[in-house]
Backbone as a ProteinNet text record, in pm:
[ID]
protein_1_A
[PRIMARY]
MAVGVKKGQAKGGINIKKANKGKLRKKMGAKKGENLSTAAMSSKLAAAKKAGNTALVRQLVFALNSRKWKK
[TERTIARY]
2427.5	2438.3	2544.8	2633.8	2739.1	2700.8	2802.4	2746.7	2734.5	2612.6	2614	2564.1	2532.3	2472.4	2329.6	2242.1	2094.8	2052.2	1929.3	1881.9	1878	1901	1887.2	2010.7	2106.3	2218.6	2326.5	2409.5	2514.1	2626.1	2710.1	2789.4	2915.1	2950.5	3052.4	2995.2	2878	2831	2780	2765.3	2732.9	2602.6	2510.2	2378.4	2355.8	2352.2	2331.8	2175.8	2122.7	1996.2	1958.2	1842.6	1803.5	1800.2	1758.4	1735.3	1885.6	1992.2	2125.6	2199.7	2153.9	2226.8	2231.8	2336.1	2344	2363.4	2363.5	2374.4	2512	2616.7	2740.4	2772.1	2712.5	2719.2	2657.1	2546.2	2462.3	2535.6	2604.4	2667	2795.7	2865.6	2977.8	2958.2	2816	2771	2803	2813.6	2834.7	2717	2712.1	2598.9	2597.3	2477.9	2460.1	2543.4	2611.3	2715.2	2852.9	2871.3	2999.7	3081.1	3201.4	3294.3	3341.2	3358.2	3409.7	3547.6	3634.1	3780.2	3829	3929.4	4002.1	4052.5	4089.6	4156.6	4049.2	3940.3	3832.6	3783.3	3766.9	3705.1	3808.4	3932	4036.9	4033.3	4012.4	4020.7	3888.7	3785.6	3647	3646.4	3715	3733.1	3820.5	3917.5	3999.3	3911.6	3839.2	3735.5	3640.4	3578.2	3472.3	3524.9	3642.7	3697.7	3715	3765.7	3796.1	3675.5	3558.3	3427.6	3349.7	3396.3	3332.6	3197.2	3202.8	3101.1	3108.2	3055.7	3081.9	3034.6	2883.2	2824.3	2886.4	2940.3	2998.1	3141.2	3217.6	3334.9	3328	3221	3184.6	3164.6	3076.2	3043.3	3178.1	3258.4	3377.1	3477.7	3494.4	3602.6	3543.4	3405.2	3354.6	3368.4	3349.2	3368.4	3526.6	3596.9	3758.9	3792.2	3754.2	3784.5	3731.8	3610.5	3548.9	3612.5	3682.8	3765.1	3860.8	3912.8	4010	3965.1	3835	3783.7	3785.5	3802.6	3803.9	3649.4	3644.5	3505.8	3487.1
6833.7	6756.2	6667.9	6646.6	6536.4	6394.6	6320.1	6179.9	6115.6	6045.9	5954.1	6020.2	6157.7	6243.6	6257.6	6219.5	6218.7	6365.3	6399.9	6527.8	6553.4	6664.1	6692.6	6636.8	6565.7	6512.2	6608.5	6647.9	6749	6671.3	6744.4	6698.3	6632.6	6509.7	6454.8	6397	6415.1	6371.2	6242.5	6187.7	6046.5	6028.2	5952.2	5927.2	5788.5	5771.8	5641.4	5614.8	5523.8	5502.7	5507.9	5542.9	5556.5	5422.7	5318.7	5190.1	5128	5185.7	5116.4	5190.7	5317.9	5381.1	5333.2	5313.9	5262.8	5104.7	5040.9	4876.9	4822	4897	4871.2	4889.1	5009.5	5031.8	4914.1	4874.9	4772.3	4632	4593.8	4477.8	4484.9	4594.6	4608.4	4616.8	4650.1	4622.2	4753.6	4851.1	4996.1	5066.9	5152.8	5228.6	5355.1	5418.1	5533.3	5654.8	5714.8	5828.5	5785.2	5636.1	5599.6	5577.6	5616.3	5609.5	5466.2	5435.6	5287.2	5318.3	5241.9	5264.9	5193	5243.2	5192.9	5040.7	5031.4	4900.8	4795.5	4832.5	4739.7	4696	4794.1	4764.8	4689.2	4712.7	4636.3	4481.3	4479.1	4319.5	4253.3	4316.5	4271.7	4241.4	4334.1	4314.9	4181.7	4159	4032.2	3904.8	3922.1	3814.3	3781.7	3888.4	3880.1	3803.8	3851.8	3799.5	3654	3615.9	3457.9	3380.8	3447.6	3389	3389	3471.8	3490.1	3557.9	3655.1	3751.2	3875.4	3854.6	3958.2	4091.8	4097.4	4206.9	4296.8	4233	4303.6	4355.9	4273.8	4304.8	4445	4462.6	4580.1	4703.7	4662.7	4783.7	4839.1	4742.1	4777	4836	4802.8	4869.3	5008.4	5029.9	5162.7	5245.2	5196.6	5272.5	5314.1	5224.9	5257.3	5358.8	5352.2	5447	5583.6	5578.1	5731.1	5808.9	5709.6	5811.5	5894	5854.7	5914.5	6042.8	6036.6	6148.6	6275.4	6389	6526.2	6562.2	6623.1	6649.7	6794.1
770.7	883.6	874.4	969.8	953.3	957.5	886	892.3	1006.7	1010.4	1151.1	1255.5	1236.8	1352	1316	1415.9	1417.2	1443.4	1389.5	1416.2	1557.9	1620.5	1766.5	1845.9	1782.2	1870.3	1828.1	1930.7	1909.5	1832	1750.4	1659.8	1761.4	1740	1835.7	1956.3	1979.9	2107.3	2116.8	2229.9	2231.3	2306.8	2262.8	2332.5	2395.8	2525.4	2592.8	2612.4	2555.9	2597.8	2736	2784.7	2916.9	2977	2912.9	2953.7	3010.4	2938.2	2968.7	3045.2	3113.1	3204.5	3348.4	3410.6	3537.8	3537.6	3410.4	3415.5	3471.6	3436.5	3455.9	3620.2	3660.2	3803	3881.4	3833.4	3907	3887.4	3775.5	3779.2	3856.5	3877.2	3956.4	4104.2	4147.6	4283.6	4335.5	4286.7	4349	4362.1	4471	4509.4	4416.6	4395	4317.5	4380.1	4288	4338.3	4382.1	4400.4	4417.1	4303.9	4301.2	4180.9	4170.2	4045.7	4006.8	3980.2	4050.2	4043.1	3891.4	3839.9	3727.6	3748.6	3868.8	3911	3931.6	3976.3	4000.4	3858.9	3770.1	3638.6	3553.6	3572.9	3490.6	3542.7	3680.7	3730.9	3670.1	3673.8	3647.7	3495.5	3406.7	3259	3236.7	3305	3277	3316	3431.1	3479.9	3365.2	3306.8	3210.6	3070.8	3050.9	2917.9	2944	3063.4	3087.7	3089.5	3133.2	3148.6	3003.6	2921.4	2789	2789	2896.7	2900.2	2801	2675.5	2595.6	2635.3	2671.5	2697.2	2808	2913.2	3014.1	2963.8	2894.2	2829.3	2754.3	2667.1	2601.6	2688.4	2792.8	2881.8	2964.3	2986.5	3068.2	2980.3	2848.7	2758.9	2725	2706.6	2690.4	2803.7	2935.6	3039.2	3059.5	3042.2	3047.5	2944.2	2820.8	2728.1	2739.7	2777.1	2808.7	2913.6	3014.3	3119.3	3046.3	2929.4	2848.5	2779.1	2743.1	2675.5	2726.2	2645.6	2701.4	2738.7	2861.4	2902.5	2902
[MASK]
+++++++++++++++++++++++++++++++++++++++++++++++++++++++++++++++++++++++

């Protein structure tokens, strides 16, 4: 088994806890099924950094980085 991979988890996969799914969408005020634009997330990221909201900054950075991943 690869280092850092839990039993039952695909190698290289990422597991987001069920409780955390949809939190960013809710904070952004988007409806379910509506895509979040990169521009909107970038502007929200700048505002969150200025306000010192580290939890939101982490979520936004993750979301922006995950758009670059091969699906």
